[in-house]
Backbone as a printed PyTorch tensor [residue, N CA C, xyz], in Angstrom:
tensor([[[ 42.3790,  94.4650,  23.9820],
         [ 41.8840,  95.6620,  24.4500],
         [ 42.7000,  96.3380,  24.9640]],

        [[ 43.1250,  97.7300,  24.8590],
         [ 44.0160,  98.7230,  25.4410],
         [ 43.5760,  98.7620,  26.9230]],

        [[ 44.3720,  99.1810,  27.6120],
         [ 44.2120,  99.5350,  28.9350],
         [ 43.9280, 100.8660,  28.6810]],

        [[ 42.9720, 101.4160,  29.8450],
         [ 42.4320, 102.6000,  29.7890],
         [ 43.7790, 103.5860,  30.7050]],

        [[ 43.6920, 104.7480,  30.1620],
         [ 44.9580, 105.8110,  30.6680],
         [ 44.2770, 106.2540,  31.7860]],

        [[ 45.1090, 106.0070,  33.1060],
         [ 44.7760, 106.3750,  34.1840],
         [ 45.8490, 107.6870,  34.6120]],

        [[ 45.5210, 108.9510,  34.7900],
         [ 46.5690, 109.8540,  34.8860],
         [ 46.9940, 109.9650,  36.5230]],

        [[ 48.6380, 109.8240,  36.4900],
         [ 49.0030, 109.8990,  38.0060],
         [ 49.0950, 111.2740,  38.4670]],

        [[ 48.8090, 111.1190,  39.6400],
         [ 48.9810, 112.3580,  40.2930],
         [ 50.3730, 112.3790,  41.2030]],

        [[ 50.9230, 113.4050,  40.7680],
         [ 52.2590, 113.8480,  41.1800],
         [ 52.5190, 114.3950,  42.7560]],

        [[ 52.9470, 113.8340,  43.5710],
         [ 53.1280, 114.4280,  45.1680],
         [ 54.1170, 114.7620,  45.4130]],

        [[ 54.1120, 115.9570,  45.9330],
         [ 55.4890, 116.5500,  46.5400],
         [ 55.3850, 116.7990,  48.1670]],

        [[ 56.7310, 116.5680,  48.5310],
         [ 57.1310, 116.7680,  49.9960],
         [ 56.8630, 118.0140,  50.2950]],

        [[ 56.0630, 118.3080,  51.5220],
         [ 55.7020, 119.7540,  51.8440],
         [ 56.9160, 120.0750,  52.8710]],

        [[ 57.3190, 121.0930,  52.7820],
         [ 58.8930, 121.7160,  53.5160],
         [ 58.3100, 122.7600,  54.5280]],

        [[ 59.1230, 123.0550,  55.3550],
         [ 59.0710, 124.1910,  56.2760],
         [ 59.6960, 125.4340,  55.5160]],

        [[ 59.4530, 126.8060,  56.2450],
         [ 60.0420, 127.7060,  55.4650],
         [ 61.6340, 127.6590,  55.3680]],

        [[ 62.1400, 127.1250,  56.1060],
         [ 63.5780, 126.9340,  56.2900],
         [ 63.9430, 126.0350,  55.2110]],

        [[ 63.3320, 124.9140,  54.8020],
         [ 63.4420, 123.7910,  53.5920],
         [ 63.5460, 122.5340,  54.1220]],

        [[ 63.0760, 122.1390,  55.5360],
         [ 63.0440, 121.2000,  56.0910],
         [ 61.7080, 120.0540,  55.7400]],

        [[ 61.6990, 118.9770,  55.2490],
         [ 60.7590, 118.0880,  55.2420],
         [ 59.9140, 117.9550,  56.6100]],

        [[ 58.6020, 117.9410,  56.4900],
         [ 57.7310, 117.9610,  57.6280],
         [ 57.2200, 116.2270,  57.4930]],

        [[ 57.2080, 115.5760,  56.5340],
         [ 56.4360, 114.1900,  56.6740],
         [ 55.0060, 114.3080,  56.3090]],

        [[ 54.8970, 115.3080,  55.3500],
         [ 53.6430, 115.4420,  54.4740],
         [ 53.7840, 115.5630,  53.0860]],

        [[ 52.9940, 114.6460,  52.4640],
         [ 53.1350, 114.8780,  51.0960],
         [ 51.6330, 115.1810,  50.5670]],

        [[ 51.7240, 115.8550,  49.7160],
         [ 50.5660, 116.3830,  48.8540],
         [ 50.3650, 116.3170,  47.3290]],

        [[ 49.4260, 116.1670,  46.5870],
         [ 49.3450, 116.3720,  45.2440],
         [ 49.8350, 117.7210,  44.8760]],

        [[ 50.3830, 117.8840,  43.7770],
         [ 51.2310, 119.1700,  43.2120],
         [ 49.9500, 120.1590,  43.2280]],

        [[ 49.0320, 119.8900,  42.7560],
         [ 47.7520, 120.9910,  42.4530],
         [ 47.4610, 121.6990,  43.8180]],

        [[ 47.4300, 120.7090,  44.6370],
         [ 47.1580, 120.9620,  46.0470],
         [ 48.4380, 121.8460,  46.8100]],

        [[ 49.3520, 121.4400,  46.3650],
         [ 50.4820, 122.1570,  46.9850],
         [ 50.8220, 123.7750,  46.5770]],

        [[ 50.5190, 124.0220,  45.2420],
         [ 50.5330, 125.0140,  44.5470],
         [ 49.2410, 125.8280,  45.1110]],

        [[ 48.0710, 125.3250,  45.2960],
         [ 47.0030, 125.9850,  45.6500],
         [ 47.2950, 126.7380,  46.8760]],

        [[ 47.8070, 125.9230,  47.8040],
         [ 48.0800, 125.8790,  49.4750],
         [ 49.2100, 127.1860,  49.6660]],

        [[ 50.0360, 127.0230,  48.4990],
         [ 51.2270, 127.9190,  48.9400],
         [ 52.3840, 127.1700,  49.6670]],

        [[ 52.4490, 125.9140,  49.6620],
         [ 53.2840, 125.2080,  50.5730],
         [ 54.7470, 125.2510,  49.8650]],

        [[ 55.6930, 125.3030,  50.8120],
         [ 56.9850, 125.2640,  50.3250],
         [ 57.2090, 124.0070,  49.6660]],

        [[ 58.0270, 123.7800,  48.6930],
         [ 58.3490, 122.3190,  48.2780],
         [ 59.6020, 122.4820,  47.3520]],

        [[ 60.2090, 121.5160,  46.8570],
         [ 61.5530, 121.6160,  46.2020],
         [ 61.3990, 121.3640,  44.5500]],

        [[ 62.1680, 122.1430,  44.0330],
         [ 62.3890, 121.8990,  42.7560],
         [ 63.6300, 122.0950,  42.0770]],

        [[ 64.2120, 121.4550,  40.8550],
         [ 65.4450, 121.5020,  40.4810],
         [ 65.6260, 122.3810,  39.2690]],

        [[ 66.8080, 123.0410,  39.2420],
         [ 67.0120, 123.7710,  38.0450],
         [ 68.0600, 123.2290,  37.5240]],

        [[ 68.3060, 122.9150,  36.2020],
         [ 69.5550, 122.1520,  35.4760],
         [ 69.7530, 123.5660,  34.4220]],

        [[ 71.3550, 123.7010,  34.5470],
         [ 71.8370, 124.5730,  33.8060],
         [ 72.9760, 123.9680,  32.8590]],

        [[ 73.1950, 123.8700,  31.5610],
         [ 73.8180, 123.3180,  30.8240],
         [ 74.9580, 124.2050,  30.3350]],

        [[ 76.1790, 124.3300,  30.9800],
         [ 77.2770, 125.0350,  30.3570],
         [ 78.2490, 124.3300,  29.7380]],

        [[ 78.5010, 124.8720,  28.2870],
         [ 79.6490, 124.3350,  27.7180],
         [ 81.0470, 125.0040,  27.6790]],

        [[ 81.6900, 124.3630,  28.7070],
         [ 83.2910, 125.0080,  29.1720],
         [ 83.8090, 125.3420,  28.0030]],

        [[ 83.8900, 124.4260,  26.8520],
         [ 84.6620, 124.4590,  25.8020],
         [ 84.6160, 125.8290,  25.0070]],

        [[ 83.1270, 126.2380,  24.9790],
         [ 82.7890, 127.3590,  24.0920],
         [ 82.2340, 128.3940,  24.9550]],

        [[ 82.0650, 128.1880,  26.2160],
         [ 81.5800, 129.3470,  27.1960],
         [ 80.1970, 129.5010,  27.0380]],

        [[ 79.4670, 128.3760,  26.6330],
         [ 78.1440, 128.9480,  26.1160],
         [ 76.9310, 128.3230,  27.2010]],

        [[ 75.9790, 128.7660,  27.0600],
         [ 74.9850, 128.3910,  28.3840],
         [ 73.5670, 127.8610,  27.3460]],

        [[ 73.2520, 126.8000,  27.5180],
         [ 72.1230, 126.4020,  26.6310],
         [ 70.7640, 126.5730,  27.6450]],

        [[ 69.9560, 127.2250,  26.4660],
         [ 68.7090, 127.6380,  27.0170],
         [ 67.4780, 126.9720,  25.9410]],

        [[ 66.3590, 126.7580,  26.5610],
         [ 65.5180, 126.1830,  25.6700],
         [ 64.4230, 127.3250,  26.0040]],

        [[ 63.4400, 127.2170,  24.6140],
         [ 62.3230, 127.9190,  24.7650],
         [ 60.8460, 127.2540,  25.3000]],

        [[ 60.3700, 127.7650,  26.0370],
         [ 59.2020, 127.1260,  26.6240],
         [ 58.1710, 126.8600,  25.5040]],

        [[ 57.3270, 125.7740,  26.0380],
         [ 56.3470, 125.5630,  24.9950],
         [ 55.2940, 126.6030,  25.0810]],

        [[ 54.4310, 126.8490,  24.2120],
         [ 53.1550, 127.8380,  24.2880],
         [ 52.1110, 127.2950,  25.1420]],

        [[ 52.0390, 126.0830,  25.1340],
         [ 50.9930, 125.5580,  25.8900],
         [ 51.0680, 125.1160,  27.6930]],

        [[ 52.3370, 125.6900,  27.8340],
         [ 52.6550, 125.7850,  29.5040],
         [ 51.8140, 126.7670,  30.3150]],

        [[ 51.3550, 126.6750,  31.3980],
         [ 50.6110, 127.4120,  31.9940],
         [ 51.3840, 128.5470,  32.7980]],

        [[ 52.8590, 128.6920,  32.7720],
         [ 53.4410, 129.7050,  33.2030],
         [ 54.6500, 130.1090,  32.0690]],

        [[ 54.4620, 131.3200,  31.7900],
         [ 55.9530, 131.7860,  30.8740],
         [ 55.7860, 131.0100,  29.7680]],

        [[ 54.7420, 131.0500,  29.1840],
         [ 54.7220, 129.8670,  27.6920],
         [ 55.3610, 130.6870,  26.6400]],

        [[ 55.9680, 130.0650,  25.8350],
         [ 56.5560, 130.6830,  24.5890],
         [ 57.9440, 131.7070,  25.0830]],

        [[ 58.5840, 131.9660,  26.1730],
         [ 59.8210, 132.4330,  26.5540],
         [ 60.9360, 131.7130,  26.6740]],

        [[ 62.0500, 132.0620,  26.5760],
         [ 63.1970, 131.6380,  26.8680],
         [ 63.5130, 131.0480,  28.1610]],

        [[ 64.1430, 129.9790,  28.7820],
         [ 64.2590, 129.5230,  29.9410],
         [ 65.6160, 128.8830,  30.3070]],

        [[ 65.7370, 128.3820,  31.3600],
         [ 67.0220, 127.6370,  31.6260],
         [ 67.1720, 126.6870,  30.8190]],

        [[ 67.9840, 125.6030,  31.0750],
         [ 68.0660, 124.4710,  30.2810],
         [ 66.9590, 123.5380,  30.7260]],

        [[ 66.7030, 123.1850,  31.8260],
         [ 65.6490, 122.2710,  32.1810],
         [ 65.2720, 122.2190,  33.6880]],

        [[ 64.0010, 122.0360,  33.9190],
         [ 63.8050, 122.4620,  35.4640],
         [ 62.7070, 121.3640,  35.8470]],

        [[ 62.1040, 121.1810,  37.0670],
         [ 61.3230, 120.4300,  37.4490],
         [ 60.9870, 120.3370,  38.7620]],

        [[ 59.6930, 119.9250,  39.2140],
         [ 59.2950, 119.7610,  40.6810],
         [ 60.1920, 118.3410,  41.2300]],

        [[ 60.6770, 118.2890,  42.1900],
         [ 61.0520, 117.0670,  42.9520],
         [ 60.0270, 116.2830,  43.7440]],

        [[ 59.5850, 115.2090,  42.9410],
         [ 58.4040, 114.2900,  43.7450],
         [ 58.7700, 113.7390,  45.1780]],

        [[ 57.5740, 113.5550,  45.6970],
         [ 57.7680, 112.9500,  47.0390],
         [ 58.7560, 111.7440,  47.2330]],

        [[ 59.8300, 111.8530,  47.8270],
         [ 60.8270, 110.7030,  48.1190],
         [ 61.9780, 110.9990,  47.1170]],

        [[ 61.8510, 111.4090,  46.2930],
         [ 62.8440, 111.4350,  45.2370],
         [ 64.2170, 112.3640,  45.4900]],

        [[ 65.2580, 112.2450,  45.1730],
         [ 66.3450, 113.4290,  45.3100],
         [ 66.5390, 114.2470,  44.0360]],

        [[ 67.4290, 115.3970,  44.4350],
         [ 67.6380, 116.6470,  43.5800],
         [ 68.3720, 115.9660,  42.2930]],

        [[ 69.2350, 115.1260,  42.3640],
         [ 70.0260, 114.3650,  41.5670],
         [ 69.2360, 113.3350,  40.5410]],

        [[ 68.3190, 112.7510,  40.9820],
         [ 67.5100, 111.8210,  40.3450],
         [ 66.5740, 112.6660,  39.6120]],

        [[ 65.9820, 113.5470,  40.1170],
         [ 64.9480, 114.6320,  39.3290],
         [ 65.9170, 115.1190,  38.2740]],

        [[ 66.8520, 116.0550,  38.4340],
         [ 67.7310, 116.6880,  37.4840],
         [ 67.8020, 115.9870,  36.1680]],

        [[ 68.3770, 114.4610,  36.4350],
         [ 68.6720, 113.5670,  35.3850],
         [ 67.1500, 113.3160,  34.7500]],

        [[ 66.2960, 112.9940,  35.4530],
         [ 65.1050, 112.7630,  34.7620],
         [ 64.5130, 113.9200,  33.8420]],

        [[ 64.6400, 115.2040,  34.4240],
         [ 63.9540, 116.2310,  33.7470],
         [ 64.7150, 116.5620,  32.5930]],

        [[ 66.2370, 116.1060,  32.6930],
         [ 66.9500, 116.7170,  31.5460],
         [ 66.6450, 115.8780,  30.4090]],

        [[ 66.5750, 114.5980,  30.7710],
         [ 66.0890, 113.2080,  29.7670],
         [ 64.6220, 113.8210,  28.9410]],

        [[ 63.5770, 114.1380,  29.8950],
         [ 62.4280, 114.3230,  29.3320],
         [ 62.0930, 115.6220,  28.7170]],

        [[ 62.8140, 116.6580,  28.9300],
         [ 62.6240, 117.8180,  28.1300],
         [ 63.5710, 118.0410,  26.9560]],

        [[ 64.7910, 117.4350,  27.3430],
         [ 65.9460, 117.7960,  26.0580],
         [ 66.3380, 116.4860,  25.5480]],

        [[ 65.8870, 115.1260,  26.1210],
         [ 66.6170, 114.0720,  25.3230],
         [ 67.6720, 113.9630,  25.9140]],

        [[ 68.5420, 114.3920,  26.8280],
         [ 69.8700, 114.1710,  27.2530],
         [ 69.9860, 113.3970,  28.2220]],

        [[ 70.9130, 112.5120,  27.9790],
         [ 71.0960, 111.6010,  29.0840],
         [ 72.7190, 111.6790,  29.6390]],

        [[ 72.8670, 112.0260,  31.0770],
         [ 73.9670, 112.3440,  31.6060],
         [ 74.1890, 111.2890,  32.8910]],

        [[ 75.3290, 110.8410,  33.1040],
         [ 75.7340, 110.2260,  34.4250],
         [ 75.7350, 111.1770,  35.3370]],

        [[ 75.5960, 110.9540,  36.5150],
         [ 75.5660, 111.3470,  38.0920],
         [ 76.6940, 112.2570,  38.2940]],

        [[ 77.8530, 112.0490,  37.5020],
         [ 79.0140, 112.5700,  38.1550],
         [ 79.1320, 113.5800,  37.0420]],

        [[ 78.2890, 114.0180,  36.1290],
         [ 78.0250, 114.9920,  35.0770],
         [ 77.7190, 116.2010,  35.8950]],

        [[ 76.6620, 116.2160,  36.9930],
         [ 76.3580, 117.1930,  37.6000],
         [ 76.9010, 117.7880,  38.9150]],

        [[ 76.8620, 119.1590,  38.9300],
         [ 77.5510, 119.7610,  39.9610],
         [ 76.3850, 120.4590,  40.6250]],

        [[ 76.6200, 120.2130,  41.9310],
         [ 75.3920, 121.0250,  42.7900],
         [ 76.0550, 122.6410,  43.3360]],

        [[ 75.0820, 123.6630,  42.7670],
         [ 75.7900, 124.6280,  42.9800],
         [ 75.0620, 125.4260,  44.4150]],

        [[ 73.6900, 125.3120,  44.4150],
         [ 73.5550, 126.4610,  45.8230],
         [ 71.7060, 126.0520,  45.8660]],

        [[ 71.3340, 126.4390,  46.7290],
         [ 69.9980, 125.6860,  47.2210],
         [ 69.4140, 127.6750,  47.5630]],

        [[ 68.2520, 127.8060,  46.9980],
         [ 67.7370, 129.1430,  47.1870],
         [ 66.3910, 128.9500,  47.7320]],

        [[ 66.0770, 129.4330,  48.8690],
         [ 64.8670, 129.6050,  49.7130],
         [ 64.3690, 131.1170,  49.1610]],

        [[ 62.9420, 130.7670,  48.5650],
         [ 62.1890, 131.7690,  48.4150],
         [ 61.1500, 132.3490,  49.1230]],

        [[ 60.9980, 133.5500,  49.5450],
         [ 59.9910, 134.1390,  50.4070],
         [ 58.6860, 134.2210,  49.7710]],

        [[ 57.6100, 133.6760,  50.1330],
         [ 56.4980, 133.9010,  49.3480],
         [ 55.7500, 134.7580,  50.0730]]])
């Protein structure tokens, strides 16, 4: 008999306005509902040889910006995870691309005022 499917709740680290962890993690839905600061990654694939930037079209079922063109890959950084681990995971999940850690270049941090 197959095991029943149990949906896992994704927890995110809550941050201060300046991006510092405050030792509180909450379910993703609660973080969004409450307007808490949290981390995400945005991965841009740039082909230096052709000077091209890879974009992807968002699925029509997405809750934000469905069916529109977007950056190569992005995602929330789960509680306790690093931006690099998340970038690798999201790139593989969304595009099936597997890259080593040294293929990534950290560019900047953006703090958004809500």
